[in-house]
C-alpha positions as CSV (number, residue, x, y, z in Angstrom):
1,M,-16.1,27.2,-2.2
2,T,-14.4,26.3,1.0
3,G,-16.7,25.9,4.0
4,R,-19.9,25.9,1.9
5,K,-22.4,23.5,3.3
6,R,-25.8,22.6,1.9
7,V,-28.2,21.2,4.5
8,A,-30.4,18.2,4.0
9,K,-32.7,16.5,6.4
10,Q,-33.0,12.9,7.5
11,S,-35.6,11.6,9.9
12,G,-36.5,15.2,10.7
13,Q,-32.9,16.1,11.8
14,P,-30.7,18.4,9.7
15,V,-27.6,16.7,8.2
16,I,-24.8,18.1,6.1
17,D,-24.5,15.0,3.9
18,P,-27.1,12.2,3.6
19,Y,-24.3,9.8,2.7
20,L,-22.8,10.3,6.2
21,P,-25.7,11.7,8.2
22,T,-23.9,11.6,11.6
23,T,-20.7,13.3,10.4
24,G,-20.0,17.0,10.2
25,N,-21.1,19.8,12.4
26,F,-23.1,23.0,12.3
27,G,-22.7,26.5,13.6
28,Y,-19.0,27.2,12.9
29,R,-16.2,27.0,10.3
30,V,-12.7,25.8,11.1
31,S,-9.7,27.5,9.6
32,R,-6.9,25.8,11.4
33,Y,-6.0,22.7,13.5
34,E,-2.8,22.5,15.7
35,L,-2.2,19.0,17.0
36,E,0.4,18.2,19.7
37,L,0.4,14.5,20.1
38,E,2.5,11.7,21.7
39,Y,2.0,8.1,20.5
40,K,3.5,4.9,22.0
41,V,3.6,2.3,19.3
42,A,4.1,-0.8,21.6
43,I,1.0,-0.1,23.7
44,N,-1.1,1.8,21.1
45,R,-1.5,4.8,23.3
46,L,-2.2,8.3,21.9
47,A,-2.3,11.4,24.1
48,G,-2.2,15.2,23.4
49,S,-4.2,18.2,22.5
50,A,-5.9,19.8,19.6
51,T,-6.2,23.5,19.2
52,I,-8.9,24.4,16.7
53,T,-9.4,27.9,15.3
54,A,-12.8,28.6,14.0
55,I,-15.4,31.3,13.4
56,T,-19.1,31.1,14.3
57,L,-21.7,31.0,11.5
58,A,-24.6,31.3,13.9
59,E,-25.2,32.3,17.4
60,L,-23.8,29.5,19.5
61,K,-24.5,28.1,22.9
62,T,-23.8,24.5,22.1
63,F,-21.8,22.8,19.4
64,T,-20.2,19.5,18.5
65,L,-17.0,18.1,17.1
66,D,-16.5,14.6,15.6
67,L,-14.5,12.3,17.9
68,S,-14.3,8.6,18.2
69,G,-15.6,7.0,21.4
70,A,-12.2,5.2,21.8
71,L,-10.7,8.5,22.9
72,A,-11.5,10.2,26.2
73,V,-11.5,13.9,26.7
74,S,-10.0,15.3,29.9
75,K,-10.2,19.0,29.4
76,V,-11.9,21.6,27.1
77,T,-11.5,25.3,26.9
78,V,-13.2,27.8,24.5
79,N,-11.4,31.1,24.2
80,G,-9.5,30.3,27.3
81,K,-12.6,29.5,29.4
82,R,-13.9,26.2,30.6
83,P,-17.4,25.5,29.1
84,A,-20.4,24.9,31.3
85,Q,-20.3,21.2,30.2
86,F,-18.7,18.8,27.8
87,R,-19.4,15.1,27.1
88,T,-18.7,12.5,24.5
89,A,-21.4,10.3,23.0
90,T,-22.2,8.6,19.7
91,G,-19.0,9.8,18.0
92,K,-19.3,13.4,19.0
93,L,-17.8,15.7,21.6
94,H,-20.7,17.9,22.8
95,I,-19.8,21.3,24.2
96,T,-22.1,23.6,26.1
97,L,-20.9,27.2,26.6
98,S,-21.5,29.3,29.7
99,D,-22.3,32.3,27.5
100,R,-23.5,32.6,23.9
101,L,-21.2,33.5,21.2
102,A,-22.4,36.0,18.5
103,V,-22.5,35.3,14.8
104,G,-19.0,35.9,13.4
105,A,-17.2,35.5,16.7
106,A,-13.7,33.9,16.8
107,M,-13.4,30.6,18.6
108,T,-10.2,29.0,19.9
109,I,-11.1,25.5,21.1
110,V,-8.5,23.4,23.0
111,V,-9.2,19.8,23.6
112,R,-7.0,17.5,25.7
113,Y,-7.6,13.9,25.0
114,G,-6.1,10.4,24.9
115,G,-6.8,6.7,24.6
116,S,-6.1,3.7,22.4
117,P,-7.2,4.7,19.0
118,R,-8.9,2.2,16.7
119,P,-10.5,2.4,13.3
120,I,-14.1,3.5,12.9
121,R,-16.5,1.0,11.5
122,S,-18.4,2.1,8.4
123,H,-20.4,0.9,5.3
124,W,-17.0,0.6,3.6
125,G,-15.1,-1.4,6.3
126,E,-12.9,0.1,9.0
127,V,-11.4,3.5,8.3
128,G,-9.1,5.8,10.2
129,F,-6.3,5.0,12.6
130,E,-5.0,1.5,12.2
131,E,-2.1,-0.4,13.8
132,L,0.4,-2.1,11.5
133,T,2.7,-5.0,12.4
134,E,5.3,-2.4,13.3
135,G,3.8,1.1,13.3
136,V,0.7,2.9,12.3
137,L,-1.2,4.2,9.3
138,V,-4.2,6.5,9.0
139,A,-6.6,6.0,6.1
140,G,-9.1,8.8,6.7
141,Q,-11.5,8.5,3.7
142,P,-14.4,9.2,4.1
143,N,-15.0,9.7,7.9
144,G,-11.9,8.3,9.7
145,A,-10.3,11.6,10.9
146,A,-12.3,11.5,14.1
147,S,-10.5,8.2,15.0
148,W,-7.4,10.3,16.1
149,F,-8.3,13.9,16.6
150,P,-11.5,16.1,17.3
151,C,-12.6,17.8,14.1
152,D,-15.4,18.8,11.7
153,D,-15.0,15.7,9.6
154,H,-16.5,16.6,6.3
155,P,-14.8,17.3,3.0
156,S,-16.4,20.8,2.7
157,S,-14.6,21.8,5.9
158,K,-11.1,22.7,4.8
159,A,-8.4,24.1,7.1
160,S,-4.6,24.4,7.5
161,F,-2.8,22.0,9.8
162,R,0.2,21.9,12.1
163,I,0.9,18.4,13.4
164,Q,3.5,17.7,16.1
165,I,3.9,14.0,16.8
166,S,6.3,12.4,19.4
167,T,7.0,8.7,19.2
168,E,9.8,6.3,20.0
169,S,13.0,7.2,18.3
170,P,13.5,4.1,16.2
171,Y,10.4,5.0,14.2
172,F,10.0,7.5,11.4
173,A,6.8,9.6,11.6
174,I,5.3,11.4,8.7
175,A,2.3,13.7,8.5
176,N,1.1,16.2,5.9
177,G,3.1,19.2,4.7
178,K,6.6,20.4,5.2
179,L,8.8,18.9,7.9
180,L,9.7,22.0,10.0
181,A,11.8,20.3,12.7
182,R,12.8,16.9,14.1
183,R,14.2,16.7,17.6
184,A,15.3,13.6,19.6
185,R,15.3,13.5,23.4
186,A,15.2,10.7,26.0
187,G,14.3,7.9,23.5
188,M,11.6,9.9,21.8
189,T,11.7,11.9,18.6
190,T,9.3,14.8,18.0
191,W,8.4,15.7,14.4
192,N,6.8,19.0,13.4
193,Y,4.9,19.3,10.1
194,E,3.0,22.3,8.6
195,Q,0.3,21.9,5.9
196,A,-0.5,25.4,4.8
197,E,-2.9,24.7,2.0
198,P,-6.6,24.2,2.9
199,T,-7.1,20.5,3.5
200,S,-10.1,18.3,4.2
201,T,-9.9,16.3,7.4
202,Y,-10.1,13.0,5.6
203,L,-6.9,13.8,3.7
204,V,-4.9,14.4,6.9
205,T,-2.7,11.4,7.7
206,L,-0.2,10.0,10.1
207,Q,2.2,7.2,9.1
208,I,4.7,5.7,11.6
209,G,7.1,2.8,10.8
210,M,10.7,1.6,10.5
211,Y,11.2,3.8,7.5
212,D,13.9,5.8,5.8
213,R,13.3,8.9,3.7
214,H,14.9,9.5,0.3
215,R,14.7,12.3,-2.2
216,M,13.5,10.8,-5.5
217,S,13.4,13.8,-7.9
218,K,13.1,17.5,-8.1
219,N,12.0,17.9,-11.7
220,G,9.9,21.0,-10.8
221,V,8.2,19.2,-7.9
222,E,10.3,17.9,-5.0
223,T,9.4,14.3,-4.5
224,F,10.3,11.9,-1.6
225,S,9.9,8.3,-0.8
226,V,9.5,6.9,2.8
227,L,9.8,3.1,3.1
228,P,11.6,0.2,4.7
229,D,15.1,-0.5,3.4
230,R,14.2,-4.0,2.3
231,L,11.8,-2.6,-0.4
232,R,14.2,0.0,-1.8
233,A,15.5,-1.9,-4.9
234,D,12.0,-2.9,-6.1
235,F,10.7,0.5,-5.3
236,D,13.3,2.2,-7.5
237,H,12.1,0.1,-10.4
238,D,8.4,0.2,-9.7
239,F,8.2,3.9,-9.1
240,G,11.0,4.8,-11.5
241,R,8.8,6.5,-14.0
242,Q,7.0,8.7,-11.5
243,P,9.0,11.8,-12.4
244,Q,7.8,11.5,-16.0
245,M,4.3,10.9,-14.7
246,M,4.5,14.1,-12.7
247,K,5.8,16.0,-15.7
248,L,2.9,14.7,-17.8
249,F,0.2,15.5,-15.3
250,V,1.6,19.1,-14.7
251,K,1.4,19.5,-18.5
252,L,-2.2,18.2,-18.7
253,F,-3.8,19.3,-15.4
254,G,-1.8,22.4,-14.6
255,P,0.7,23.2,-11.8
256,Y,1.1,20.7,-9.0
257,P,-1.2,22.2,-6.3
258,L,1.1,22.0,-3.2
259,A,4.1,24.0,-2.3
260,D,5.9,21.3,-0.3
261,G,6.2,18.5,-2.8
262,Y,4.9,15.0,-3.0
263,T,5.7,12.0,-0.8
264,V,5.1,8.3,-1.5
265,V,5.0,6.0,1.6
266,V,5.3,2.2,1.3
267,T,4.3,0.3,4.5
268,D,6.1,-2.9,5.5
269,D,2.6,-4.5,5.6
270,D,0.5,-5.4,2.5
271,L,-2.5,-3.1,1.9
272,E,-5.6,-4.0,-0.1
273,I,-5.6,-0.7,-1.9
274,P,-3.4,2.4,-2.0
275,L,-4.6,5.5,-0.1
276,E,-4.5,9.2,-0.9
277,A,-3.7,12.0,1.5
278,Q,-2.9,15.6,1.0
279,G,0.6,15.6,-0.6
280,I,1.1,11.9,0.2
281,S,0.2,8.6,-1.3
282,I,0.4,5.4,0.8
283,F,1.1,2.0,-0.8
284,G,1.5,-1.5,0.7
285,A,4.6,-3.7,0.4
286,N,2.5,-5.8,-2.1
287,H,2.4,-2.8,-4.5
288,C,6.2,-2.9,-4.6
289,D,7.1,-6.1,-6.4
290,G,9.8,-5.2,-8.9
291,Q,7.4,-5.8,-11.8
292,R,5.7,-2.4,-12.2
293,S,2.4,-4.2,-11.7
294,S,0.9,-1.3,-9.8
295,E,1.9,1.5,-12.1
296,R,-1.7,2.4,-13.0
297,L,-2.3,2.8,-9.2
298,I,0.7,5.0,-8.9
299,A,-0.8,7.3,-11.6
300,H,-4.2,7.1,-10.0
301,E,-3.0,8.3,-6.6
302,L,-0.8,11.0,-8.0
303,A,-3.7,12.4,-10.0
304,H,-5.7,12.7,-6.8
305,Q,-3.5,15.6,-5.7
306,W,-5.3,17.6,-8.3
307,F,-8.7,15.8,-8.5
308,G,-10.0,15.1,-5.0
309,N,-7.3,16.7,-2.8
310,S,-7.1,20.2,-4.2
311,V,-10.5,20.2,-6.0
312,T,-12.7,18.4,-3.5
313,A,-16.3,17.3,-3.7
314,Q,-18.6,19.3,-1.5
315,R,-20.6,16.2,-0.6
316,W,-19.8,12.5,-1.2
317,R,-22.5,12.1,-3.9
318,H,-20.1,13.9,-6.2
319,I,-17.3,11.5,-5.7
320,W,-17.0,10.8,-9.4
321,L,-15.3,14.1,-9.6
322,H,-12.5,12.4,-7.6
323,E,-12.4,8.9,-8.8
324,G,-13.5,9.3,-12.4
325,F,-10.8,11.9,-13.0
326,A,-8.1,9.8,-11.3
327,C,-9.1,6.7,-13.2
328,Y,-9.0,8.7,-16.5
329,A,-5.5,9.9,-15.5
330,E,-4.5,6.2,-15.5
331,W,-5.6,6.0,-19.1
332,L,-3.8,9.2,-20.1
333,W,-0.6,7.8,-18.6
334,S,-1.0,4.5,-20.6
335,E,-1.7,6.5,-23.7
336,H,1.4,8.7,-23.1
337,C,3.5,5.5,-22.7
338,E,2.1,4.1,-26.0
339,E,0.8,1.0,-24.2
340,H,-3.0,1.2,-24.5
341,S,-4.8,4.3,-25.9
342,A,-7.5,5.9,-23.8
343,E,-9.9,4.9,-26.6
344,D,-8.9,1.2,-26.3
345,L,-9.2,1.3,-22.6
346,A,-12.6,3.1,-22.8
347,R,-13.9,0.4,-25.1
348,Q,-12.6,-2.4,-22.8
349,Y,-14.2,-0.9,-19.7
350,H,-17.4,0.1,-21.5
351,Q,-18.0,-3.5,-22.3
352,R,-17.4,-4.5,-18.7
353,L,-20.0,-1.9,-17.6
354,I,-22.5,-3.2,-20.2
355,D,-22.0,-6.7,-18.7
356,S,-22.5,-5.4,-15.1
357,A,-25.6,-4.4,-13.2
358,Q,-26.9,-1.1,-14.7
359,N,-28.5,0.3,-11.5
360,L,-26.1,3.0,-10.6
361,V,-26.5,6.8,-11.2
362,L,-23.1,8.3,-11.5
363,A,-24.0,11.7,-10.1
364,D,-25.7,10.2,-7.1
365,P,-24.6,6.5,-6.6
366,G,-25.8,6.2,-3.0
367,P,-23.6,5.7,0.0
368,R,-23.1,2.0,-0.3
369,D,-21.9,2.2,-3.9
370,M,-19.9,5.4,-3.8
371,F,-16.6,3.4,-3.9
372,D,-18.0,0.9,-6.4
373,D,-15.6,0.3,-9.3
374,R,-18.4,1.3,-11.6
375,V,-18.2,4.9,-10.3
376,Y,-14.5,4.9,-11.2
377,K,-14.9,3.4,-14.7
378,R,-18.1,5.2,-15.6
379,G,-16.6,8.5,-14.4
380,A,-13.6,7.9,-16.7
381,L,-15.8,7.0,-19.6
382,T,-17.9,10.2,-19.1
383,L,-14.7,12.2,-19.4
384,H,-13.7,10.2,-22.5
385,A,-17.1,10.8,-24.1
386,L,-16.7,14.5,-23.3
387,R,-13.2,14.6,-24.8
388,K,-14.5,13.0,-28.0
389,Q,-17.3,15.5,-28.1
390,I,-15.3,18.7,-27.7
391,G,-11.9,17.6,-28.9
392,D,-8.5,17.4,-27.2
393,T,-7.6,21.1,-27.3
394,D,-10.8,22.2,-25.5
395,F,-10.9,19.1,-23.2
396,F,-7.4,19.7,-21.8
397,A,-8.0,23.4,-21.6
398,L,-11.1,22.6,-19.5
399,L,-9.1,20.4,-17.1
400,K,-6.6,23.1,-16.5
401,D,-9.3,25.7,-16.0
402,W,-11.1,23.3,-13.6
403,T,-8.0,22.7,-11.4
404,T,-7.1,26.5,-11.4
405,R,-10.6,27.9,-10.9
406,Y,-11.4,25.6,-8.0
407,R,-7.9,25.1,-6.5
408,H,-8.2,24.2,-2.8
409,S,-12.0,24.6,-3.0
410,N,-15.1,22.4,-2.9
411,V,-17.2,21.6,-6.0
412,V,-20.4,19.8,-7.1
413,T,-21.2,18.2,-10.4
414,D,-23.0,21.3,-11.7
415,D,-19.8,23.2,-11.3
416,F,-18.1,20.9,-13.8
417,T,-20.9,20.7,-16.3
418,G,-21.4,24.4,-16.1
419,L,-17.7,25.1,-16.8
420,A,-17.6,22.5,-19.6
421,A,-20.5,24.3,-21.4
422,S,-18.1,27.2,-22.1
423,Y,-15.8,24.8,-24.0
424,S,-18.4,23.3,-26.3
425,K,-20.0,24.7,-29.4
426,N,-23.0,22.5,-28.9
427,S,-25.2,21.7,-25.9
428,L,-23.9,19.0,-23.6
429,H,-27.2,18.2,-21.9
430,G,-27.7,15.0,-23.8
431,L,-24.3,13.7,-22.9
432,W,-24.7,14.5,-19.2
433,D,-28.2,13.0,-19.1
434,A,-26.9,9.8,-20.6
435,W,-23.7,9.4,-18.5
436,L,-24.4,11.2,-15.2
437,Y,-28.1,10.9,-14.5
438,S,-29.3,7.7,-16.1
439,P,-28.5,4.2,-14.8
440,K,-28.4,2.6,-18.2
441,V,-24.9,2.6,-19.7
442,P,-25.1,4.6,-23.0
443,P,-23.3,3.7,-26.2
444,L,-19.7,4.8,-26.0
445,D,-20.2,7.1,-29.0
446,T,-23.2,8.9,-27.6
447,R,-23.3,12.5,-28.9
448,A,-24.7,15.4,-26.9
């Protein structure tokens, strides 16, 4: 469930997640972030404050927050008092209190900070806050949130957010949640957003550009587009079937998990891959070509609102619960459109896996391979094998139960396999052993 952390050790030091051993923090649980920020696009200058509401899980004298070294901290208070000491080092803000806080004590941490934000280097390239040709994007997965605000940057630490961002008035700024207010003054516009649902820090985003916002569809879920005018005509064609896609996914996966709708952002720059955020998907101009060539990606990113954003892996080793499910949603959309059946796609990608290196364990692929395409495709194949084993009625009932039972919570692989057991007349141990825990790719028709 939200806030649950299992502790591992690396080199004698406790870590929350061996895949990201320096990310995440001990001793407290955050329930809310309130960010009041100002950003100057032309000079890449960010300044403001973060107010963090938390509760202690242990007696605390010292604690840390994740924060990029590109950002300097000018002031810290905890419950209105200045701490005995604070310093930034190795991607952390270290805070030493004057007096110990008891277990279960409330903490209100206020951090004033600023600087020229830049992406964080990782195994998977640069992540986080990134300048565009004319604006900004934030791609937080997996550990990029600390590139623009102090936080407990781990998926098992979910919180609500209020984000106030001021930037030059020609720009449109979007963050997660509902737009509460927009106010222009002296050449600057201030935008206020509220994300009420519990959200992992990597799913919090900021997008700034020369954009316009349009309502796409209501259709049960209010949907918006935010993009440059030059891309509007192609966008209307490329994303034209998204309302039907939303309708299908609500039918198959259960109610859309967010109260304030869904927004698609298309940047004026090309992007290598689309990005998911809570209630938002971000595409590049290259994904908007008038040919619907990125429709599978549109389905993939929309599906993440259920699988990954609402139901979120507790640790990154379980990422197949995000990517395998979103990949399978692509196949379900194709099947719905009577283009290629899920069975045809499964056979196609199964052969590709057979022809690839068979050295990846899906339930624990290792940090360097957690975004490997084999995780995506083998995850989808695992779900297809399960669907064939238990039948469509039980399979789709299981998906709805999964998204309802663990809505806005954190999960591990055992949570899914345990729930699936209640939808199968026979043991599924053989299926899980073959698909989740063995590197060899099993035959597609493996039975449990």
